[in-house]
N, C-alpha and C positions, 0 to 999 in steps of 0.2 A: 563106389566109384562108377563113373559112366561106363566102364567096361563090364561091370558086374550086372547091368540091366538084364532083367529076365525077359526074353523075347520068346513067347510060347510057340509061335509058329515060325518055321525054318525061314520063310520067306517074307517075315513081317519087317516092316520099315519103322524105325524111330523118328517121331517128329520132334526136332530139336530147335530151340531158339537160342541163337547167340547174340548177346548184346556186346557191340564194340568188337567186331570180328578181326579187325586189323588186316593182315595178309593171310590169315588162316593158319596161324602157328598152332592152333589147337587141333587141327584136322588130323594129325598124326595119332592122336589119342582117341579118335572117335571110333566107336564100334562099327562094324559093318552095316550098310543098309540104313543110312540116315538121309532123311528129308529135313533139309536145313532152311530155317527161316532166319534171315539176318536183320537185325535192327542196328541201325548206325546213323550218325548224324550226317554222313556224306557217303555218296556212292563213288567217290574218286578212286578208290581202291579196288574196284570191282574187276578191272582187267588183269591186275597183278594177283588178285584172289583166285580167279579161275585158272591163271597159269600155275599157281602153286598147286591147285588140285591135280592139274595134268602132271606136274613134276613129281608129285607123290604117288601117282598112279592110283588114285582115289576115286575110280569110276563109281564106286558104291556109294558115294556122297553126292547128293544132288541138292543144288540150291534152288529151291522151289519157290522162295518168295523173298523180296527185299523190301523193307519198311525203312524209309527215311524219316527217322524221327530221333530225338534225343532219349536216353534211357529212362528218364523219369516221365516221359509221355508216351506210354505204350497202349494208347486207347485204341490204336489200329490192330492190336493183336488180341484176338478173342480169349477171354479167360478159359481156362481148362481145355485148351485146343491143342496143346503140345504135351509131349511126354517128359522133356527136359529143358530146363533154362540154364543157360551157361553165361557167366559174365566175368570171365578172368580179366579182360582187358578194358573193362568198363569205364575206367576213369577218363578216358579220352572221349567217351560218348555221352557223358552227362555234365550238367552244369551244377546240379544240387544233389551231391552224393547221398545226403541223409534221406532222399525221396525214393531212392532205388533200394530194394532188399527184400 
């Protein structure tokens, strides 16, 4: 699971990509110290997402990048640049589900 990631350095940060983040429902399950890249087809949710982080008291989660794109078109995300890819709520962020995976 994501909580079981082995972080060797005490102050290491996990580089995580979440595809289709919604309002940040998964943030409560993230381990400490996450640099989060979000890939979603719209940025309309961003004010609510940032408020969710504040409401959860998750100062240890930082949104470092937002990529506006559909899930099946991730060319703006460099391969092997992240530690974890999460796509729990992905169905709203793609048109062709078979291309994501």
